[in-house]
N, C-alpha and C positions, 0 to 999 in steps of 0.2 A: 504495498501498498503506499509507506514511502516512497521505494520508486518511482511509483508512478503518477504520486503526487509533484515531486521531483519534473518527472516530464513534462507534466502540464502547467508547472510555476516554476519554471528553473529560478525565479530571483527569491521562491520563498516567501513571497509576499501575503501575508492574511490578509488581507483589503478584500472584501466582497463585494466588488465594485456595480454587478446587476441587482442585486437585490432591492429590498423595501415595495412595499405592497398596497397598490390605492384600491378605494374600491367608494362608487358612488352612485347615489340612487335618489331619483327625484318622481313623486307624481305632480303632471303636468297640468290636472285640475284643481290643486292644492288641496286633497284630501289629504289627512296626518294619515301615517301608517307608522306600527311598530316598527323596530331597530332589529326585529331575530333575526329577519333575512339578511341586514347587509349586516350580523354579527356573522352569523355562520359565514357567508360569501368571505369577510375577511380570513375567519379562522381557516379557510380551505388553501388559504395562502400563507398558511402555518409556515415553511419551511423557505421562505424569502425574508424574514426577519430571524431576530435573536434573543428575543425578549428585553431588548433592553428598549424598547417604545412605541407606545401604542397609544391611539387613541382617536375619537369621534368628535364631531359639531351636528349637532340637531336645529335645523330651524322648525319656527311653529310650537316649543313646546311647553312655553310659557302663556297660554293665552289668558289668565287670569291676569296678568302683570304685563301686557302686550308693549304697550305705552311707555314702560319703564328701561332703564337702560339697566341692564344684567350684567355685574361683574362676577365674574367667580375669579377668587383670589387664593394663590397658595401662600402660606406662610411656613418661613422656616424656624421662625422663633418667636416667641413670646411680645418681646419689645416689638419689633416688625408689624404685629399685629394691632398691640395698643395704639400704637402711631399713625398706622393704615387708618385704622377706624376711627379716630381723632381727626385726620385729613378731611375723610369722607364725609364726617359729620358737618365738616364745617363747611364744605362745598357743595354740598347735594343735600336733599331731607330724604333719607333712608326709612324707606315706605315699608321695607320687610328686611331682613335677613335672618340665615341659620346657615349651619354648617349641611354643606353639600350631600344626602345623603349613602351612608355604604356598608356593606360589611366586611367583616373581616374573611380573609380566602389566606389560603395555604401560600399561594404565590405572589404575594401583594407583601411585602415586609416593610416597614418604618417608614410608610405613607407621610406626607407633610398632614398637615391641617390646610382642610381646603373648604373656604368660605362662599354665599353667594350672598349677593345685595340689590334688591330691586331698588334703584335711585332714581327720582324727580331733580334734575334740572329747572324746570321755570323758573322758580324764582328767583337763580342764582345766572340764568343767561336766559333770559324772556325771545329772545331774538332766535324764532325755531330755526333760522338759517345759519346763525353761528352754535349751534348746541353741539353738533357733532364734533367741532373744533375744540370746544371747552371740554368736551369727554377726553378724545384722543390726546390733548395735555394734559390732564387729570393722569389718564394712564401710563404717560409717559415721565410723569412727575413722579408717580407711585413707584416704576421699575426703575427708577436712577436714584431715587432719595433716600427710600424708606427700605430699611435694611431688612432683606430677606424675606420681600414681598414680592411677587408677582402677580399680576394680573393676565389670569390664560384669557377671558374673551371679556367684551363689555359693550354686545351691542342688545338689540331692542327683540326679544322674543327668539332669543336664540343661544346656542350657549355651547362649550368645548368642556369635553370629558378626556383629560390624557393621563400619563403617568409613565414608569419603567414597569414595560411588562408585555408577554404578547396581547395583541388585540383584544381576544376571547378573554384575557384576564382584566383587562380596564376594564372590558364591558360589565363583568360578573362583581369586579368591585363597585360599580359607582351604581349598581341596579339600574342598569337601561335597558332593560327588559320592561320598566314600570313605565317611559316615555315613550312618547308618538311625535312623530314631525312628519311634513311635505317633504324635504331634501333631509338626507343623512349622506355622511361622508365620512371616510375611515381610514387607518393609514398602519402600517407593522412596520417599525423601524429596524433599518439594521444599521445603526452610528460606523462612518466612512473616516470622517476627518474632524467629527468633535463627541465629546461626551457624552454618555449618556446619562440624564436626570431629568425629572420633574417637567424641567421647566423646557426643555429641550426638546420634546416628544412632538411628534405633529397630532392636530390641525394646530397650524399658528392663524392670531387673530389679529383684525384691529377695525374697530367698530364692528356690523355685522360681517364685514369679509374673514373669510377663511381660507389658507390653502394648506393640500396636502402634494408632499413632491417626491417621487422617486427619482434622485441621479444626484448632481453633484454640482453647484453653482463656482466654476472656476473664476468666474469675474465677481465674486462676493465682495473683494478689498474695496475695490471702485464703485461698486454697487453700494456699500455701505457708506462712503466719503459722499455722496451726490443726497443721497437721503436725507444725511445729518444734515445736509446744508439745508432741507425743507421741515426742520424738528423732529427728525425720526431719531430714536436712539434703538437700536440694535442690543438687547438685552440679554435675549435667551442660547446665546453660545453656537449656533449653527446657521449655514449656510440660507435654509429656506426662511428664515425672517425676513430676508429682503424683499422676496417675491409677494409678500402679504400687504409690505408698506408700498413697494412700487404700484400692483394695484391698486389702493388705497389712492395715492397720486395720483396717476395717472387718470383712473376713471372716476373717482369723487371729486377730485379737485381740481383738475384739469377736464373733467366731464367729455374724456376720447370716447369714443364708439366703441366696445368691444372689439370689432374688427382690426381698429387701430392704433388698438393696445399690445390685440397680439403682436401685430407685424413692429412695434418698439422691441417687445420682450424676445420675441424669433422673427428679426428683420430677414428680408429674404437677403440672398448673395449678392455681392456684386457685381456677378458677370450674369445675374439674373435681370438687377435692375437695369442693367443696360440695355435688355433688349425688350424693356415695356413699352405699352405705349407712352406718349410724351407726358399726360397729366398724373397717371399712376407713376411715372419714374419720376416726377417731379416731388410729388407726397413721397416715396420711398426715401429719398433722398433726403427733402428735410424734416424725416423721422429720425433717421442717422445722424443728421447735424444737430439736433434740437436734443435729442434723448439716447444720442450713444450711450453714455457713461450708466445708462441704465440696461442697455443690453445685456441678455443674460448668456452666457458663456459655457460651454460645459452640457453634458447631455441630461434632461429632465422631461419625465412624465406628469402635470401636476394637475390638479382638479380645484378651480376657484369658483368656491360658493358664493353666496350674497342672497337677500330676502328674492325671491321670484325667478331666480335666476343660475344655472350651475353651468360653468365651461372647463373642456378639455381639452390642452394643450398640448402639445409633444415640443420636442428640438427641432429646429429645421430638418437634421436627416434622421429623425426619430429611432434615437440613440438607447432610448427605454419603451417598453410597450406601452399601446393602449388602447382598450376594446371598448365597443360601443355599443348597445344592445338595447331594443324599443319593444316593450309586451303592451298595447292597450294605453294606459295613461302611465305607465312607467316608462323609464329611461334610466339606464345603469351604465357606468361607466369603471373599466377594471383593467388590472396589470394581466389577468388574464381570463380569456373567455366561458375558462369553466367555470370562475367563481360565476358569474352570471349563470350560465344556463345548470349552475347548483339548485339555485334558488327561482328561477327561471326558464324551466326546459324548453320550451316552445316559446322561441322569437318571433314579434313578426316582422324582424329586422336586426343584422349585425352586422359590421362592418369595424374597418380597420381607419382609422384616419390619416389622411399625409402629413406626412412632419411639419408643423409650422401653422397647419390648419386649424382654426380654433373650432370647437364644436359647440355649440350653444344649445341649452335648453333651456327654455321659459315657460314660464303659466300661460295656460291658453286664452283663449279674450274670455271666456264666460265664466271664468275664477271670480269671485268678489273678496277674495283675501287679500289681496293686497290693492293700491289702487291705481300704481304705474302695470299695468301687465298687456301682453301682446299677443295679435292672434297666432302665431306661429309656435309652433309646441319645440322641435327642432329645424336648427339650420345650420349651416355650414360655412366655416368663413370664403370658403370658393364664392 
């Protein structure tokens, strides 16, 4: 066995660069569904992880508090918790707070304290247009100045549950079988360049944006410096964090369409740009000039979620796998098609997206769960 390993890995490199698993599911009618199928699907890709990180993002799970910002905060010290709760009390109205329900399991050991807070910001920032920025500044402040305190998620009617363990173990720990949502994303991590810790597990969140990622962002350094110029602070010690902040900057702040955002993160090659029609070429050149520092280098497959939309995107030459399947109102994304077929054996449609081509899933027109819905359910960036 050692001889075979040496032949296949002559440099004795223990790094497994093709691992990590991602899975996402959305009901395009807006109907909430339990996460049991998603948990089963991500567990089916158990061998793509190593137990050093797993997590889930769920949308539509807090209907009783859907107009409030839901903070999930991890505490590594009692001092940090005291300081953070004092800060929250000064800058928000705390409508409700509690420890995130969890159960003791044999696999999850020494978990941090994880609390959730439902916060009203209206009295502190009455201008609705500025409330997201107010909340984002508060999150960055907590993550950078409050000792041992990290905000996992801080959007409305959504939440992130993550930690050190296989994703099915994290689901058991957080009692995720008790929740329902209309979008679920999940991740099984195989850390390559960064340490395994509770804050470094996926998904990564900023406001109601969440990202799960399979791959490696070699442009992390320049991406990080660029984002810091806009007030973002990377505190979770992993390359994926920059993707979440980049998406928030491009789509929420700069209001770029999803298709344009995809061309920023995974732009066409220069030789492809040269052959484009004049109008398309000018746009591609402008994006490269303006946003060159936020372009993602390295292999990646990502799922980006926020209220009303779920987006799948791979790098330009598809160095990381991504499969898509549709069945009635359900749309699935996965690192392996087998995980989709496990929970939905008879798909209406399945395909593998082209590299750099976003697959965008939106709520249907008839859905009234959200005010900004669109007619089409699934579209392609092409």
